[in-house]
N, CA, C and O of each residue as an XYZ file, in Angstrom:
516
protein
N      23.247    -23.108     36.575
C      22.853    -24.943     35.882
C      21.572    -24.975     35.343
O      21.354    -25.826     34.481
N      20.718    -24.253     35.664
C      18.928    -24.728     35.383
C      18.798    -25.427     33.880
O      17.928    -26.120     33.353
N      20.182    -24.872     33.414
C      19.513    -25.386     31.557
C      20.092    -26.308     31.816
O      19.698    -27.003     30.880
N      21.051    -27.219     32.598
C      21.195    -28.637     32.049
C      19.998    -29.725     33.217
O      20.100    -30.947     33.324
N      19.257    -29.106     33.738
C      18.358    -29.545     34.553
C      18.837    -29.860     35.859
O      18.368    -30.877     36.370
N      19.550    -29.295     36.411
C      19.813    -29.137     37.885
C      19.971    -28.194     38.622
O      20.545    -27.274     38.039
N      19.650    -27.918     39.970
C      19.585    -26.520     40.440
C      20.461    -27.046     41.378
O      20.763    -28.197     41.694
N      20.946    -25.471     41.912
C      21.829    -25.370     43.064
C      21.404    -25.604     44.661
O      20.496    -24.911     45.120
N      21.906    -26.341     45.287
C      21.635    -26.518     46.831
C      21.382    -24.936     47.347
O      22.299    -24.117     47.302
N      19.895    -24.558     47.897
C      20.208    -23.350     48.498
C      20.258    -22.890     50.004
O      19.778    -21.922     50.593
N      21.236    -24.253     50.505
C      21.756    -24.624     51.585
C      23.336    -23.688     51.303
O      23.538    -22.677     51.975
N      24.363    -24.157     50.266
C      25.209    -23.265     50.156
C      25.041    -21.805     49.583
O      26.058    -21.116     49.495
N      23.629    -21.202     49.123
C      23.992    -20.076     48.950
C      24.288    -19.304     47.511
O      24.356    -18.110     47.218
N      24.467    -20.812     46.569
C      24.492    -20.536     45.440
C      26.420    -19.869     45.076
O      26.780    -19.127     44.162
N      27.267    -20.500     46.182
C      28.636    -20.261     46.086
C      29.490    -21.146     45.548
O      30.084    -22.065     46.113
N      29.531    -20.636     43.807
C      30.439    -21.603     43.304
C      29.722    -23.117     42.802
O      28.606    -23.515     43.137
N      30.734    -23.845     41.876
C      29.895    -24.685     41.425
C      29.879    -26.023     42.264
O      30.971    -26.385     42.704
N      28.943    -26.681     42.497
C      28.595    -27.820     43.464
C      30.032    -29.100     43.315
O      30.210    -29.676     42.242
N      30.809    -29.339     44.376
C      31.610    -30.639     43.830
C      30.903    -32.129     43.901
O      30.080    -32.423     44.768
N      31.252    -32.838     43.078
C      31.357    -34.346     43.152
C      29.608    -34.651     43.339
O      29.066    -35.435     44.118
N      28.911    -33.632     42.221
C      27.521    -33.847     42.688
C      26.733    -33.971     44.327
O      25.823    -34.692     44.735
N      27.687    -32.757     45.083
C      26.968    -32.944     46.495
C      25.747    -30.919     46.512
O      25.933    -29.726     46.273
N      24.838    -31.688     46.883
C      23.728    -30.699     47.063
C      23.014    -30.169     45.367
O      22.278    -29.249     45.011
N      23.659    -31.232     44.712
C      22.638    -31.088     43.118
C      21.503    -31.519     42.893
O      21.716    -32.573     42.293
N      20.059    -31.345     43.016
C      18.780    -31.627     43.239
C      18.301    -31.647     41.513
O      18.186    -30.591     40.891
N      18.081    -32.842     40.950
C      17.364    -32.450     39.486
C      16.528    -31.591     39.876
O      16.338    -31.283     41.052
N      15.855    -31.052     38.730
C      14.750    -29.890     38.646
C      13.708    -31.129     37.921
O      13.955    -32.007     37.094
N      12.274    -30.689     38.751
C      11.168    -31.550     37.734
C      10.346    -31.094     37.039
O       9.583    -30.151     37.251
N      10.475    -31.840     36.033
C       9.674    -31.003     34.981
C       7.775    -30.352     34.988
O       6.853    -31.030     35.442
N       7.594    -28.892     34.357
C       6.110    -28.780     34.873
C       5.666    -28.995     34.021
O       6.190    -28.701     32.947
N       4.309    -29.706     34.121
C       3.379    -30.056     33.326
C       2.721    -28.772     32.711
O       3.247    -27.669     32.853
N       1.297    -28.997     31.871
C       0.664    -28.346     31.505
C      -0.361    -28.122     32.862
O      -0.835    -29.009     33.572
N      -0.561    -26.500     32.994
C      -1.432    -26.369     33.913
C      -3.122    -25.577     33.330
O      -3.219    -24.416     32.933
N      -3.945    -26.287     33.404
C      -5.192    -25.751     33.182
C      -5.521    -24.322     33.292
O      -5.222    -23.743     34.337
N      -5.980    -23.817     32.536
C      -5.781    -22.641     32.595
C      -7.286    -22.299     33.793
O      -8.101    -23.218     33.881
N      -7.543    -21.044     34.606
C      -8.505    -21.019     35.162
C      -9.962    -20.598     34.586
O      -9.994    -20.159     33.436
N     -11.203    -20.709     35.343
C     -12.547    -20.139     34.461
C     -11.732    -18.822     34.130
O     -11.137    -18.782     33.053
N     -11.675    -17.817     34.934
C     -11.430    -16.419     34.618
C     -10.374    -16.264     33.921
O     -10.312    -15.061     33.665
N      -9.235    -16.968     33.327
C      -8.522    -17.274     32.217
C      -9.055    -17.550     31.062
O      -8.625    -16.975     30.062
N      -9.950    -18.354     30.982
C     -10.315    -19.059     29.838
C     -11.547    -17.493     29.386
O     -11.359    -16.954     28.296
N     -12.527    -17.024     30.183
C     -13.128    -16.428     29.872
C     -12.488    -14.842     29.306
O     -12.942    -13.999     28.532
N     -11.278    -14.930     30.076
C     -10.384    -13.509     28.998
C     -10.147    -13.977     27.725
O     -10.426    -13.241     26.778
N      -9.747    -14.918     27.560
C      -9.237    -15.345     26.063
C     -10.984    -15.309     25.389
O     -11.445    -14.725     24.409
N     -11.334    -15.803     25.955
C     -12.873    -15.631     24.887
C     -13.381    -14.221     24.854
O     -13.899    -13.730     23.852
N     -13.176    -13.457     26.228
C     -13.759    -12.117     25.298
C     -12.025    -11.028     24.813
O     -12.133     -9.803     24.861
N     -11.090    -11.444     24.538
C     -10.149    -11.300     23.981
C     -10.463    -11.998     22.185
O     -10.375    -11.096     21.353
N     -10.715    -13.075     21.713
C     -11.363    -13.841     20.626
C     -12.147    -12.824     20.028
O     -11.769    -12.450     18.918
N     -13.249    -12.242     20.558
C     -14.406    -12.009     20.475
C     -14.113    -10.236     19.831
O     -14.396     -9.583     18.826
N     -13.507    -10.073     20.907
C     -12.956     -8.711     20.402
C     -12.433     -8.155     19.139
O     -12.713     -7.143     18.497
N     -11.288     -9.464     18.914
C     -10.572     -9.134     17.499
C     -11.031    -10.032     16.413
O     -10.322    -10.254     15.432
N     -12.177    -10.538     16.570
C     -13.107    -11.196     15.329
C     -13.992     -9.763     15.053
O     -13.829     -9.093     14.033
N     -15.063     -9.364     16.254
C     -15.539     -8.015     15.816
C     -15.116     -7.072     15.043
O     -15.621     -6.461     14.101
N     -13.485     -7.014     15.905
C     -13.076     -5.432     15.103
C     -12.498     -5.856     13.452
O     -12.557     -5.102     12.480
N     -12.035     -7.021     13.462
C     -11.959     -7.240     11.898
C     -12.973     -7.373     11.262
O     -12.835     -7.253     10.045
N     -14.065     -7.602     11.672
C     -15.591     -8.032     10.562
C     -15.795     -6.186     10.591
O     -16.579     -5.715      9.767
N     -15.319     -5.562     11.221
C     -16.100     -4.453     11.569
C     -14.882     -3.222     10.204
O     -15.182     -2.183      9.616
N     -13.854     -3.863     10.209
C     -12.812     -3.831      9.368
C     -13.504     -3.502      8.065
O     -13.735     -2.442      7.484
N     -13.800     -4.993      7.758
C     -14.108     -5.534      6.341
C     -15.440     -4.439      6.023
O     -15.535     -3.775      4.991
N     -15.942     -4.432      6.602
C     -16.983     -3.991      6.290
C     -16.337     -2.551      5.994
O     -16.323     -2.127      4.838
N     -15.994     -2.076      6.674
C     -15.953     -0.483      6.487
C     -15.095     -0.517      5.208
O     -15.672      0.208      4.398
N     -14.127     -0.963      4.734
C     -13.274     -1.194      3.786
C     -14.262     -1.426      2.147
O     -14.037     -0.844      1.086
N     -15.424     -2.524      2.453
C     -16.574     -2.363      1.155
C     -17.408     -1.633      1.230
O     -18.084     -1.564      0.204
N     -17.860     -0.665      2.458
C     -18.301     -0.041      2.232
C     -18.053      1.504      1.476
O     -18.884      2.297      1.035
N     -16.451      1.579      1.525
C     -15.686      2.373      1.022
C     -15.464      2.448     -0.597
O     -15.613      3.501     -1.216
N     -15.103      1.251     -1.193
C     -14.975      0.858     -1.781
C     -16.549      0.952     -2.874
O     -16.597      1.282     -4.059
N     -17.608      0.568     -2.033
C     -19.013      1.016     -2.856
C     -19.280      2.314     -3.361
O     -19.674      2.603     -4.491
N     -18.934      3.329     -2.077
C     -18.526      4.637     -2.607
C     -18.279      5.082     -3.425
O     -18.932      5.760     -4.219
N     -16.724      4.619     -3.371
C     -16.186      5.265     -4.622
C     -16.252      4.889     -6.408
O     -15.866      5.412     -7.453
N     -17.281      3.178     -5.811
C     -17.283      2.959     -7.327
C     -18.728      3.905     -7.564
O     -18.664      4.770     -8.437
N     -19.756      3.778     -6.952
C     -20.649      5.035     -7.447
C     -20.635      6.225     -7.749
O     -21.426      6.898     -8.410
N     -19.339      6.567     -7.043
C     -19.216      8.126     -7.878
C     -18.783      7.899     -9.436
O     -19.315      8.141    -10.519
N     -17.620      7.346     -9.034
C     -17.086      6.913    -10.638
C     -18.498      6.831    -11.732
O     -18.787      7.659    -12.596
N     -18.980      6.012    -11.503
C     -20.263      5.550    -12.249
C     -21.189      6.899    -12.391
O     -21.658      7.240    -13.477
N     -21.362      7.498    -11.391
C     -22.170      8.870    -11.445
C     -21.547      9.937    -12.470
O     -22.211     10.747    -13.116
N     -20.365      9.814    -12.498
C     -19.389     10.621    -13.164
C     -19.111     10.274    -14.487
O     -18.292     11.077    -14.935
N     -19.495      9.266    -15.472
C     -19.334      8.732    -16.239
C     -20.777      8.671    -16.990
O     -20.941      8.774    -18.205
N     -22.052      8.433    -15.749
C     -23.085      9.091    -16.618
C     -23.248     10.326    -16.837
O     -23.966     10.716    -17.757
N     -22.704     11.014    -16.151
C     -22.619     12.803    -16.488
C     -22.242     12.898    -17.539
O     -22.976     13.317    -18.434
N     -20.752     12.469    -17.783
C     -20.397     12.640    -18.796
C     -20.850     12.396    -20.325
O     -20.796     12.983    -21.405
N     -21.295     11.272    -19.823
C     -21.712     10.659    -21.203
C     -23.185     11.343    -21.647
O     -23.721     10.861    -22.645
N     -23.846     12.423    -20.962
C     -25.139     12.694    -21.318
C     -24.692     14.028    -21.653
O     -25.196     14.563    -22.641
N     -23.655     14.762    -20.847
C     -23.532     15.977    -21.081
C     -22.968     16.343    -22.754
O     -21.807     16.005    -22.986
N     -23.602     16.884    -23.678
C     -23.208     17.619    -25.061
C     -22.239     18.620    -24.867
O     -21.232     18.546    -25.571
N     -22.332     19.535    -24.063
C     -21.113     20.679    -24.204
C     -19.757     20.044    -23.891
O     -18.782     20.525    -24.469
N     -19.562     18.955    -22.993
C     -17.988     18.439    -22.582
C     -17.749     17.418    -24.359
O     -16.585     17.022    -24.289
N     -18.241     17.011    -25.482
C     -17.787     16.405    -26.275
C     -17.493     17.127    -27.323
O     -16.876     16.736    -28.314
N     -18.126     18.685    -27.037
C     -18.220     19.650    -28.053
C     -16.437     20.543    -27.900
O     -15.520     20.611    -28.719
N     -16.576     21.143    -26.375
C     -15.393     21.472    -25.854
C     -13.558     20.651    -26.231
O     -12.445     21.139    -26.431
N     -13.992     19.523    -26.179
C     -12.765     18.836    -26.328
C     -12.623     18.446    -27.799
O     -11.426     18.272    -28.026
N     -13.185     18.291    -28.621
C     -13.185     18.928    -29.856
C     -12.440     19.985    -30.581
O     -11.630     19.905    -31.504
N     -12.892     20.936    -29.966
C     -12.258     22.449    -30.115
C     -11.091     22.453    -29.593
O     -10.328     23.073    -30.334
N     -10.599     22.080    -28.713
C      -9.497     22.239    -28.024
C      -8.113     22.093    -28.755
O      -8.105     21.627    -29.895
N      -6.895     22.490    -28.120
C      -5.270     21.903    -28.826
C      -5.259     20.782    -28.548
O      -6.166     20.076    -28.107
N      -3.808     20.457    -28.887
C      -3.460     19.027    -28.018
C      -2.892     19.629    -26.457
O      -2.169     20.621    -26.370
N      -3.269     18.994    -25.519
C      -2.846     19.834    -24.566
C      -1.341     18.855    -24.193
O      -1.397     17.641    -24.000
N      -0.392     19.445    -24.158
C       1.321     19.608    -24.288
C       2.114     20.238    -22.639
O       2.435     21.400    -22.393
N       2.204     19.446    -22.050
C       2.738     20.153    -21.013
C       3.929     21.097    -21.159
O       4.129     22.124    -20.511
N       4.943     20.386    -22.458
C       6.142     21.124    -22.623
C       5.760     22.702    -23.444
O       6.573     23.621    -23.342
N       4.564     22.873    -24.179
C       4.242     24.145    -24.436
C       3.718     24.980    -23.348
O       3.762     26.204    -23.223
N       3.275     24.190    -22.677
C       2.331     25.458    -21.270
C       3.511     25.894    -20.160
O       3.348     26.800    -19.342
N       4.777     25.052    -20.283
C       6.006     25.154    -19.545
C       6.987     26.209    -20.374
O       7.984     26.699    -19.845
N       6.542     26.527    -21.878
C       7.325     27.540    -22.439
C       8.489     26.604    -23.028
O       9.266     27.393    -23.565
N       8.916     25.473    -23.163
C      10.342     24.856    -22.968
C       9.855     24.527    -24.914
O      10.657     24.889    -25.775
N       9.062     24.122    -25.156
C       9.092     23.490    -26.813
C       8.018     24.505    -27.348
O       7.062     24.999    -26.750
N       8.432     24.674    -28.614
C       7.502     25.689    -29.447
C       5.803     25.126    -29.912
O       5.748     23.996    -30.397
N       4.723     25.766    -29.785
C       3.151     25.351    -30.035
C       3.491     24.818    -31.418
O       4.171     25.389    -32.270
N       3.011     23.846    -31.483
C       2.867     23.018    -32.897
C       1.380     22.869    -33.154
O       0.545     22.697    -32.266
N       1.117     22.954    -34.512
C      -0.402     22.629    -34.311
C      -0.722     21.217    -34.461
O       0.244     20.494    -34.707
N      -2.328     20.442    -34.329
C      -2.428     19.681    -34.506
C      -2.357     18.964    -35.404
O      -2.054     17.787    -35.205
N      -2.571     19.360    -36.467
C      -2.706     18.674    -37.669
C      -1.333     18.142    -37.891
O      -1.167     16.945    -37.659
N      -0.452     18.764    -38.253
C       0.614     18.427    -38.481
C       1.464     18.049    -39.914
O       2.499     18.555    -40.346
N       0.851     17.261    -40.321
C       1.118     16.880    -41.342
C       0.873     18.213    -42.834
O       1.651     18.081    -43.779
N       0.236     18.914    -42.879
C      -0.024     20.490    -43.528
C       0.919     20.937    -42.651
O       1.982     20.750    -43.243
N       1.163     21.435    -41.546
C       1.914     22.600    -41.304
C       3.536     22.246    -41.787
O       4.458     23.048    -41.937
N       3.538     21.329    -41.900
C       5.225     21.075    -41.931
C       5.340     21.046    -43.281
O       6.560     21.061    -43.443
N       4.839     21.013    -44.340
C       4.831     21.296    -46.046
C       4.646     22.604    -45.791
O       5.317     23.148    -46.668
N       3.921     23.845    -44.826
C       3.986     24.928    -45.281
C       5.014     25.907    -44.475
O       5.056     27.128    -44.628
N       5.819     25.161    -43.606
C       6.922     25.561    -42.643
C       8.346     25.305    -43.904
O       9.268     26.081    -44.154
N       8.118     24.230    -44.372
C       9.295     24.394    -45.141
C       9.567     24.817    -46.458
O       8.978     24.567    -47.510
N      10.948     25.766    -46.120
C      11.418     26.573    -47.606
C      11.588     26.087    -48.497
O      12.346     25.119    -48.546
N      11.071     26.471    -49.364
C      10.847     26.067    -50.901
C      12.636     26.461    -51.594
O      13.312     27.484    -51.488
N      12.823     25.587    -52.052
C      14.191     26.067    -52.623
C      14.138     27.084    -53.464
O      13.189     27.238    -54.233
N      15.352     28.037    -53.392
C      15.324     28.912    -54.425
C      16.207     28.582    -55.893
O      17.392     28.354    -56.134
N      14.887     28.692    -56.769
C      15.630     28.307    -58.283
C      16.790     29.310    -59.061
O      16.757     30.528    -59.240
N      17.356     28.757    -59.273
C      19.019     29.766    -59.306
C      18.451     30.497    -61.039
O      18.104     29.987    -62.104
N      18.567     31.508    -60.677
C      18.322     32.502    -62.108
C      19.241     32.586    -62.686
O      20.407     32.668    -62.300
N      18.609     32.567    -64.160
C      19.532     31.860    -65.318
C      20.341     33.162    -65.674
O      19.885     34.302    -65.762
N      21.912     32.664    -65.900
C      23.120     33.642    -66.043
C      23.332     33.317    -67.709
O      23.219     32.296    -68.386
N      23.665     34.590    -67.974
C      23.730     34.552    -69.647
C      25.643     35.025    -69.425
O      26.362     35.168    -70.414
């Protein structure tokens, strides 16, 4: 019955419900107890630890993003200054994964002139007499 604000009498040993209000005393509410200085210090240290850990994590993420951006910029500069990269890119054929696996036939990059060459020309009927 502690949920309803009543506590059983300890003399009865808690056997069965109290009859007609005998042995039932109301429970006094527990008011807020101010934490001790030791508890206050422990809370302050815990808050400080969490805050420093958060700042360290943010600093680590920003540093990691900075390293990634510097590497990307370095690679783009190297690609812009390397003349052999552009020459090799223009001479290569189209990169087609289906052709690499052998599923589709290799077609020339131009497309238009190759299609005209591959189409069989209609045979002209021979003149019959």
